[in-house]
VOPAGU-2260 file (C-alpha; in pm, 1 decimal, decimal comma):
REM VOPAGU-2260
SITE   aa  ch    i         X         Y         Z
SITE  MET   A    0   11203,0    5171,6   10119,5
SITE  ARG   A    1   10865,6    5239,3    9941,6
SITE  ILE   A    2   10824,4    5571,5    9779,1
SITE  LEU   A    3   10477,2    5638,5    9648,7
SITE  PHE   A    4   10493,7    5940,1    9390,8
SITE  LYS   A    5   10219,3    6176,1    9299,9
SITE  THR   A    6    9987,3    6060,3    9035,9
SITE  SER   A    7    9716,1    6330,3    9040,1
SITE  TYR   A    8    9685,3    6684,1    9115,7
SITE  ASN   A    9    9311,7    6662,6    9248,0
SITE  ASP   A   10    9401,7    6732,5    9581,5
SITE  ASP   A   11    9568,4    7083,6    9500,0
SITE  ILE   A   12    9307,6    7196,2    9266,4
SITE  ARG   A   13    8959,3    7123,5    9461,3
SITE  LEU   A   14    8833,5    7442,0    9678,0
SITE  PHE   A   15    8769,9    7170,8    9950,1
SITE  PRO   A   16    9005,5    6834,7    9967,6
SITE  ASP   A   17    8702,3    6636,0   10083,5
SITE  ARG   A   18    8316,4    6623,3   10184,3
SITE  TRP   A   19    8457,1    6644,7   10576,2
SITE  THR   A   20    8640,9    6967,0   10514,4
SITE  LEU   A   21    8351,3    7089,7   10306,9
SITE  ALA   A   22    8120,2    7020,1   10590,5
SITE  VAL   A   23    8319,9    7196,7   10838,9
SITE  TYR   A   24    8296,2    7495,1   10677,5
SITE  ALA   A   25    7939,0    7492,1   10581,9
SITE  ALA   A   26    7896,6    7457,3   10962,0
SITE  LEU   A   27    8097,6    7794,6   11028,2
SITE  LEU   A   28    7892,9    7955,8   10785,0
SITE  ALA   A   29    7573,2    7863,3   10905,9
SITE  LEU   A   30    7703,8    7956,9   11292,0
SITE  ALA   A   31    7808,1    8274,4   11137,2
SITE  VAL   A   32    7496,2    8381,2   10942,0
SITE  LEU   A   33    7280,3    8256,0   11279,9
SITE  LEU   A   34    7525,0    8452,3   11503,9
SITE  PRO   A   35    7296,1    8774,5   11570,6
SITE  MET   A   36    7027,4    8536,0   11706,7
SITE  LEU   A   37    7288,8    8412,1   11973,1
SITE  LEU   A   38    7469,3    8717,2   12063,6
SITE  ASP   A   39    7360,2    9091,1   12189,0
SITE  GLU   A   40    7445,1    9378,1   11961,2
SITE  PHE   A   41    7759,8    9433,2   12184,0
SITE  TYR   A   42    7921,7    9106,7   12133,0
SITE  ILE   A   43    7810,9    9144,3   11737,4
SITE  GLY   A   44    8024,7    9462,5   11718,1
SITE  GLU   A   45    8321,5    9248,7   11839,2
SITE  VAL   A   46    8267,0    8989,3   11597,0
SITE  THR   A   47    8243,6    9234,8   11328,8
SITE  ASN   A   48    8566,5    9399,5   11454,6
SITE  VAL   A   49    8740,5    9055,7   11439,0
SITE  LEU   A   50    8622,8    9011,4   11049,6
SITE  ILE   A   51    8735,0    9331,9   10971,7
SITE  TRP   A   52    9070,1    9255,2   11117,0
SITE  ALA   A   53    9075,6    8929,7   10942,8
SITE  ILE   A   54    8991,7    9079,6   10581,9
SITE  ALA   A   55    9320,3    9316,7   10674,7
SITE  GLY   A   56    9522,3    9018,7   10807,9
SITE  LEU   A   57    9448,2    8871,6   10440,8
SITE  GLY   A   58    9571,1    9141,2   10262,6
SITE  LEU   A   59    9919,7    9147,6   10441,1
SITE  MET   A   60    9933,8    8767,7   10458,0
SITE  LEU   A   61    9907,2    8758,6   10080,2
SITE  LEU   A   62   10202,1    8955,9   10104,2
SITE  THR   A   63   10423,8    8827,8   10359,6
SITE  GLY   A   64   10316,8    8484,5   10432,0
SITE  GLN   A   65   10263,9    8381,1   10078,9
SITE  THR   A   66   10532,5    8612,2    9886,2
SITE  GLY   A   67   10798,5    8617,4   10156,1
SITE  GLN   A   68   10804,6    9012,4   10178,6
SITE  VAL   A   69   10809,5    9191,6   10450,9
SITE  SER   A   70   10582,4    9524,4   10500,8
SITE  LEU   A   71   10515,6    9765,8   10799,9
SITE  GLY   A   72   10380,9   10024,3   10569,7
SITE  HIS   A   73    9989,3    9836,8   10559,7
SITE  ALA   A   74    9833,5   10096,5   10759,9
SITE  ALA   A   75    9911,9   10390,3   10455,3
SITE  PHE   A   76    9680,9   10163,4   10251,2
SITE  LEU   A   77    9416,0   10103,9   10521,0
SITE  ALA   A   78    9387,9   10467,5   10488,4
SITE  ILE   A   79    9402,9   10508,1   10137,2
SITE  GLY   A   80    9123,3   10246,2   10107,4
SITE  CYS   A   81    8914,0   10457,2   10396,2
SITE  TYR   A   82    8960,0   10797,9   10216,0
SITE  THR   A   83    8891,1   10660,0    9873,7
SITE  ASN   A   84    8586,2   10487,1    9961,9
SITE  THR   A   85    8462,9   10830,3   10142,4
SITE  ILE   A   86    8550,5   11069,4    9866,6
SITE  LEU   A   87    8389,2   10848,5    9607,5
SITE  ILE   A   88    8093,4   10835,9    9823,8
SITE  GLU   A   89    8084,4   11199,7    9841,3
SITE  ALA   A   90    8151,6   11286,6    9441,8
SITE  GLY   A   91    7810,9   11075,8    9405,9
SITE  LEU   A   92    7910,2   10725,9    9320,2
SITE  PRO   A   93    7677,5   10472,6    9521,4
SITE  PHE   A   94    7844,9   10259,8    9779,0
SITE  ILE   A   95    7792,7    9922,5    9528,3
SITE  VAL   A   96    8037,6   10113,3    9302,6
SITE  ALA   A   97    8264,0   10305,6    9546,2
SITE  PHE   A   98    8405,7   10013,2    9761,8
SITE  PRO   A   99    8518,1    9782,7    9506,2
SITE  LEU   A  100    8651,4   10062,8    9299,7
SITE  ALA   A  101    8822,4   10196,4    9634,0
SITE  GLY   A  102    9019,4    9878,2    9637,5
SITE  VAL   A  103    9104,4    9860,2    9303,5
SITE  ILE   A  104    9255,3   10204,9    9332,7
SITE  THR   A  105    9430,3   10096,4    9639,4
SITE  GLY   A  106    9554,4    9823,2    9471,0
SITE  ILE   A  107    9700,7   10015,0    9177,7
SITE  VAL   A  108    9836,5   10288,8    9409,4
SITE  GLY   A  109   10042,3    9962,2    9578,3
SITE  GLY   A  110   10163,4    9829,0    9269,5
SITE  ILE   A  111   10304,5   10119,2    9114,9
SITE  ILE   A  112   10471,5   10240,6    9507,8
SITE  ALA   A  113   10577,2    9838,9    9465,3
SITE  ILE   A  114   10810,1    9899,7    9142,0
SITE  PRO   A  115   11095,6   10068,3    9332,1
SITE  ALA   A  116   11022,0    9947,4    9687,0
SITE  LEU   A  117   11049,4    9583,6    9588,3
SITE  ARG   A  118   11431,5    9628,9    9448,4
SITE  LEU   A  119   11487,0    9621,9    9829,8
SITE  HIS   A  120   11521,3    9289,8   10035,9
SITE  GLY   A  121   11459,4    9187,9   10368,8
SITE  ILE   A  122   11525,2    9464,4   10666,6
SITE  TYR   A  123   11563,7    9729,4   10397,3
SITE  LEU   A  124   11214,2    9678,7   10229,9
SITE  ALA   A  125   11049,7    9668,1   10597,4
SITE  ILE   A  126   11241,5   10033,1   10649,1
SITE  ALA   A  127   11114,8   10142,8   10311,3
SITE  THR   A  128   10734,4   10062,7   10405,9
SITE  ILE   A  129   10783,6   10188,7   10760,6
SITE  ALA   A  130   10896,7   10539,3   10575,9
SITE  LEU   A  131   10582,0   10489,1   10361,6
SITE  SER   A  132   10345,8   10431,3   10650,6
SITE  ILE   A  133   10485,3   10757,8   10795,8
SITE  LEU   A  134   10487,0   10958,9   10508,6
SITE  ALA   A  135   10080,1   10860,5   10460,6
SITE  ASP   A  136   10049,6   11065,2   10809,9
SITE  ASP   A  137   10196,4   11365,1   10685,4
SITE  ILE   A  138   10020,0   11353,5   10348,8
SITE  ILE   A  139    9680,5   11301,8   10486,1
SITE  VAL   A  140    9716,8   11650,1   10653,2
SITE  LEU   A  141    9864,2   11807,8   10324,8
SITE  LEU   A  142    9542,3   11681,7   10137,3
SITE  ASP   A  143    9295,0   11881,5   10386,2
SITE  PRO   A  144    9083,8   11996,3   10145,1
SITE  TRP   A  145    8991,7   11629,0   10041,1
SITE  THR   A  146    9067,5   11410,1   10351,3
SITE  GLY   A  147    8979,4   11673,0   10619,1
SITE  GLY   A  148    9326,9   11691,3   10747,1
SITE  VAL   A  149    9351,6   11674,3   11119,1
SITE  SER   A  150    8947,4   11718,0   11174,4
SITE  GLY   A  151    8895,8   11389,4   10974,1
SITE  LYS   A  152    8590,6   11274,8   10812,3
SITE  PHE   A  153    8257,0   11106,4   10905,3
SITE  PRO   A  154    8187,7   10822,0   10683,6
SITE  ALA   A  155    7804,3   10821,3   10515,2
SITE  VAL   A  156    7521,8   10620,5   10595,5
SITE  ILE   A  157    7584,8   10314,4   10349,8
SITE  THR   A  158    7310,5   10228,8   10107,4
SITE  ILE   A  159    7286,3    9915,2    9879,5
SITE  PHE   A  160    6963,9    9912,0    9666,8
SITE  GLY   A  161    6787,4   10149,0    9906,5
SITE  LEU   A  162    6862,4    9924,2   10209,9
SITE  GLU   A  163    7052,4   10170,3   10488,2
SITE  ILE   A  164    7309,4   10014,3   10708,5
SITE  GLU   A  165    7480,7   10198,9   10976,4
SITE  ARG   A  166    7736,0   10059,4   11246,6
SITE  TRP   A  167    7605,7   10212,4   11544,5
SITE  THR   A  168    7188,0   10242,9   11479,6
SITE  MET   A  169    7186,7    9901,8   11256,9
SITE  PRO   A  170    7534,9    9692,9   11386,8
SITE  VAL   A  171    7331,5    9340,3   11259,3
SITE  ARG   A  172    7301,8    9486,6   10899,3
SITE  PHE   A  173    7668,3    9598,0   10927,4
SITE  TYR   A  174    7780,2    9246,3   11055,4
SITE  TYR   A  175    7606,7    9103,0   10739,2
SITE  LEU   A  176    7797,3    9326,2   10512,4
SITE  VAL   A  177    8141,8    9247,4   10670,4
SITE  LEU   A  178    8042,4    8891,9   10657,2
SITE  VAL   A  179    8007,5    8888,3   10305,0
SITE  VAL   A  180    8316,4    9114,9   10239,6
SITE  THR   A  181    8493,8    8855,8   10443,9
SITE  MET   A  182    8340,3    8550,7   10254,7
SITE  ILE   A  183    8456,6    8683,3    9886,6
SITE  CYS   A  184    8827,9    8826,9   10027,0
SITE  THR   A  185    8852,4    8437,5   10177,4
SITE  LEU   A  186    8741,0    8276,6    9824,0
SITE  PHE   A  187    8946,9    8497,6    9641,7
SITE  TYR   A  188    9252,6    8410,3    9854,6
SITE  ARG   A  189    9171,3    8049,9    9825,7
SITE  ASN   A  190    9144,7    8039,3    9473,0
SITE  LEU   A  191    9461,1    8223,9    9408,2
SITE  LEU   A  192    9639,7    7995,6    9594,6
SITE  ARG   A  193    9529,2    7733,1    9339,0
SITE  ALA   A  194    9620,2    7934,8    9040,1
SITE  PRO   A  195    9933,3    7933,7    8899,9
SITE  LEU   A  196   10007,5    8329,2    9021,4
SITE  GLY   A  197    9994,3    8180,8    9396,0
SITE  ARG   A  198   10242,0    7900,3    9317,3
SITE  ALA   A  199   10451,5    8180,6    9184,5
SITE  PHE   A  200   10369,2    8352,6    9489,5
SITE  ALA   A  201   10520,1    8089,7    9691,9
SITE  ALA   A  202   10791,5    8001,1    9477,6
SITE  VAL   A  203   10961,0    8338,0    9522,2
SITE  ARG   A  204   10862,0    8297,5    9877,8
SITE  ASP   A  205   11086,5    7986,4    9913,2
SITE  SER   A  206   11365,9    8079,4    9691,0
SITE  GLU   A  207   11403,4    8391,5    9410,9
SITE  VAL   A  208   11701,0    8133,9    9264,6
SITE  SER   A  209   11470,2    7846,7    9246,8
SITE  ALA   A  210   11184,7    8048,0    9119,6
SITE  THR   A  211   11391,6    8206,9    8854,6
SITE  ALA   A  212   11506,5    7855,9    8752,3
SITE  MET   A  213   11155,5    7747,8    8698,2
SITE  GLY   A  214   11074,9    8069,4    8449,0
SITE  VAL   A  215   10931,6    8286,0    8744,0
SITE  HIS   A  216   10928,9    8651,8    8692,3
SITE  ILE   A  217   11051,4    8772,6    8989,7
SITE  ALA   A  218   10990,4    9128,6    8955,8
SITE  GLY   A  219   10688,3    9091,5    8816,7
SITE  THR   A  220   10526,0    8868,6    9051,6
SITE  LYS   A  221   10626,5    9077,5    9322,9
SITE  VAL   A  222   10443,3    9367,4    9215,6
SITE  LYS   A  223   10152,2    9164,6    9143,7
SITE  ALA   A  224   10141,6    9062,7    9514,4
SITE  PHE   A  225   10200,9    9366,0    9620,7
SITE  GLY   A  226    9883,3    9513,4    9438,1
SITE  LEU   A  227    9627,0    9236,2    9539,7
SITE  SER   A  228    9748,6    9243,2    9886,1
SITE  CYS   A  229    9663,7    9631,7    9910,6
SITE  MET   A  230    9352,5    9582,4    9742,8
SITE  ILE   A  231    9254,9    9333,8   10012,1
SITE  THR   A  232    9380,5    9568,0   10289,3
SITE  GLY   A  233    9184,7    9870,4   10082,7
SITE  TRP   A  234    8874,7    9711,1   10134,5
SITE  ALA   A  235    8953,1    9630,4   10499,9
SITE  GLY   A  236    9054,7   10021,8   10572,4
SITE  ALA   A  237    8721,5   10129,1   10414,1
SITE  LEU   A  238    8527,6    9887,5   10655,8
SITE  MET   A  239    8720,4   10008,8   10935,6
SITE  GLY   A  240    8641,3   10406,2   10875,2
SITE  TYR   A  241    8249,1   10259,0   10878,7
SITE  TYR   A  242    8344,8   10080,3   11219,3
SITE  ALA   A  243    8495,3   10342,8   11353,5
SITE  GLY   A  244    8246,9   10590,9   11281,9
SITE  ALA   A  245    8504,7   10882,2   11230,4
SITE  PHE   A  246    8862,4   10886,9   11114,1
SITE  ASN   A  247    9145,1   11119,7   11057,6
SITE  ASN   A  248    9536,2   11102,2   10991,5
SITE  GLU   A  249    9583,7   10947,1   11339,6
SITE  THR   A  250    9366,9   10662,0   11297,9
SITE  PHE   A  251    9576,8   10467,9   11075,1
SITE  SER   A  252    9908,1   10515,7   11284,5
SITE  LEU   A  253   10254,6   10304,7   11221,5
SITE  VAL   A  254   10091,0   10094,1   11539,1
SITE  ILE   A  255    9853,6    9953,3   11325,8
SITE  SER   A  256   10070,9    9850,8   11087,8
SITE  ILE   A  257   10315,0    9645,4   11365,0
SITE  THR   A  258    9966,8    9553,1   11484,3
SITE  LEU   A  259    9870,7    9378,0   11137,0
SITE  LEU   A  260   10263,0    9207,2   11168,0
SITE  MET   A  261   10207,7    9080,9   11466,1
SITE  MET   A  262    9880,0    8939,4   11404,2
SITE  ILE   A  263    9965,8    8711,9   11108,1
SITE  VAL   A  264   10292,6    8576,9   11305,3
SITE  ILE   A  265   10071,7    8497,6   11604,4
SITE  GLY   A  266    9789,5    8339,7   11365,1
SITE  GLY   A  267   10043,3    8149,7   11127,0
SITE  LEU   A  268   10219,8    8294,4   10858,9
SITE  GLY   A  269   10109,0    8144,3   10506,3
SITE  SER   A  270    9785,5    8019,3   10601,7
SITE  ILE   A  271    9429,7    8148,0   10549,2
SITE  HIS   A  272    9302,0    8018,0   10897,9
SITE  GLY   A  273    9628,5    8241,5   11075,0
SITE  ALA   A  274    9461,8    8572,7   10943,7
SITE  PHE   A  275    9151,8    8495,6   11137,0
SITE  PHE   A  276    9311,5    8303,4   11446,6
SITE  GLY   A  277    9542,8    8604,8   11487,9
SITE  ALA   A  278    9243,7    8870,5   11449,1
SITE  VAL   A  279    9053,9    8669,6   11721,0
SITE  VAL   A  280    9399,5    8755,0   11942,1
SITE  VAL   A  281    9398,0    9117,9   11831,2
SITE  ALA   A  282    9045,6    9180,6   11865,8
SITE  PHE   A  283    8927,3    9019,1   12178,4
SITE  LEU   A  284    9248,0    9080,0   12382,8
SITE  PRO   A  285    9137,2    9424,3   12511,4
SITE  GLN   A  286    8858,8    9304,4   12624,5
SITE  ALA   A  287    9000,8    8998,6   12808,3
SITE  LEU   A  288    9262,7    9240,1   12969,0
SITE  SER   A  289    9022,5    9508,9   13073,0
SITE  ILE   A  290    8806,3    9176,9   13253,4
SITE  ALA   A  291    9084,4    9005,8   13386,2
SITE  LYS   A  292    9223,9    9371,3   13538,1
SITE  GLY   A  293    8860,0    9455,4   13679,2
SITE  ALA   A  294    8860,6    9087,9   13854,8
SITE  MET   A  295    9205,5    9135,4   14017,0
SITE  ILE   A  296    9268,3    9495,6   14098,8
SITE  GLY   A  297    8941,8    9700,8   14019,1
SITE  GLY   A  298    8818,9    9858,1   13667,3
SITE  SER   A  299    8920,1   10179,2   13785,1
SITE  VAL   A  300    9306,5   10156,5   13792,5
SITE  ALA   A  301    9492,7   10266,6   13477,2
SITE  ILE   A  302    9798,4   10047,7   13368,3
SITE  PRO   A  303    9977,0   10232,7   13094,1
SITE  GLY   A  304   10140,8   10022,3   12802,8
SITE  LEU   A  305    9958,2    9693,9   12967,8
SITE  GLU   A  306    9783,3    9554,4   12619,2
SITE  THR   A  307   10128,1    9631,5   12432,8
SITE  GLY   A  308   10334,8    9453,8   12696,5
SITE  VAL   A  309   10111,8    9168,9   12704,4
SITE  PHE   A  310   10090,7    9181,2   12301,8
SITE  GLY   A  311   10464,4    9176,1   12288,8
SITE  LEU   A  312   10484,9    8890,9   12544,1
SITE  ILE   A  313   10238,7    8676,1   12327,0
SITE  LEU   A  314   10436,0    8754,5   12049,6
SITE  ILE   A  315   10795,4    8646,0   12184,0
SITE  LEU   A  316   10659,9    8321,0   12316,5
SITE  PHE   A  317   10522,7    8207,8   11986,0
SITE  ILE   A  318   10849,8    8297,4   11811,6
SITE  LEU   A  319   11052,7    8131,3   12076,4
SITE  PHE   A  320   10816,1    7775,3   12143,3
SITE  GLU   A  321   10546,8    7797,9   11845,7
SITE  PRO   A  322   10698,0    7994,0   11513,1
SITE  MET   A  323   10401,3    7825,1   11310,5
SITE  GLY   A  324   10135,6    8025,7   11530,0
SITE  LEU   A  325    9835,1    7920,6   11616,7
SITE  TYR   A  326    9697,9    7748,6   11310,9
SITE  GLY   A  327   10073,3    7551,9   11343,8
SITE  ARG   A  328    9980,8    7442,7   11680,2
SITE  TRP   A  329    9638,4    7316,7   11542,2
SITE  LEU   A  330    9781,0    7111,9   11262,8
SITE  LYS   A  331    9996,5    6951,1   11525,8
SITE  ILE   A  332    9757,2    6877,7   11774,7
SITE  ARG   A  333    9515,4    6730,2   11456,4
SITE  THR   A  334    9833,8    6552,1   11341,5
SITE  TRP   A  335    9892,3    6395,0   11694,4
SITE  PHE   A  336    9554,3    6275,1   11735,3
SITE  GLU   A  337    9537,7    6122,3   11355,4
SITE  LEU   A  338    9862,3    5910,4   11404,2
SITE  PHE   A  339    9789,7    5813,8   11755,1
SITE  PRO   A  340    9918,5    5580,2   11908,5
SITE  PHE   A  341   10201,7    5583,3   11652,7
SITE  ALA   A  342   10293,3    5972,9   11720,6
SITE  ARG   A  343   10628,0    6029,1   11887,3
SITE  LYS   A  344   10733,7    6340,4   12079,7
SITE  ASP   A  345   11013,4    6450,6   11820,7
SITE  MET   A  346   10798,1    6454,5   11513,1
SITE  PHE   A  347   10775,9    6826,4   11520,8
SITE  ARG   A  348   11140,8    6883,0   11638,6
SITE  ARG   A  349   11245,2    7190,8   11462,6
SITE  GLN   A  350   11511,5    7190,9   11204,2
SITE  LYS   A  351   11844,6    7395,9   11310,9
SITE  SER   A  352   12006,5    7365,2   10976,6
SITE  TYR   A  353   11914,3    7508,7   10687,2
SITE  LEU   A  354   11975,9    7484,9   10326,6
SITE  LYS   A  355   12106,9    7874,9   10207,8
SITE  THR   A  356   12028,2    7886,6    9852,1
SITE  GLU   A  357   11998,6    8233,8    9771,4
SITE  ARG   A  358   12306,7    8486,3    9798,5
SITE  LEU   A  359   12359,0    8719,2   10064,9
SITE  ARG   A  360   12231,3    9069,6    9996,4
């Protein structure tokens, strides 16, 4: 049997592995730029919602999909980013300064919280982050002078170098702003994966014992992952506040945290594409259900819990039949066509036994 060993790491460190991939992404970017000329303002608003959810998904994907740390409290960091951005602008800072600073402050808070929280593992870490998400609701109410309490806040009109941007009256301008932030976060994530820190994240996810043996500082790596994840999530929270137009302590609830986690599972854990695929499902599922319900039984009939039930059913089906999510299914389809006619039915058979390299916790 002939074994080909890797002699070059160029494919690992290139931003785009080949020209075809670069051409595909360039075409997608061109389509995104031209989209306001093809769609009306309602659908531009929906696409903007998809991009904001994708940014939030990238934040959680960095922690859960890339580092293997489960979090059910990221709604708290969405709230921190949203309120911090609004408070800084009310204090007199311009948006171009307040928005990046809101993400950095959220990342610092997340890193500080991670120091005690990441001593926990598995389900215990998930429970701790749930408690964080619940506490955030009460803290927002207690800090009424800054947060507005239950009355909430209304974000000011964005002004960048004299250009005003508002979500409701100028949706196209707001779309382009969100698109630029999405591109920056995606490129940051992609470059981080190519860096030594990104490889350390993957090592911790796959096996903490093996990562320690290779010299990776486990606690420090987890704290960095949590901080960077919260930074991206904070930017998404600030944009969510602008998209909603008003927000209070109930806007960023525990349901948002659970939805975020389910979103990246459906999209495909551990991949940038998975955050976008999951965001499409989360953003367009309510519209699709509304259209389907109106066609079958009439739009005036209310079905409580329909959206949550359908979303849960989709999640269960993916866990049972496609654990790698939508992006994993796309990879299998692409591989099948690349190997055709030599592709075989069992080439993607799931492994039933696993090598246990970790001690029981």
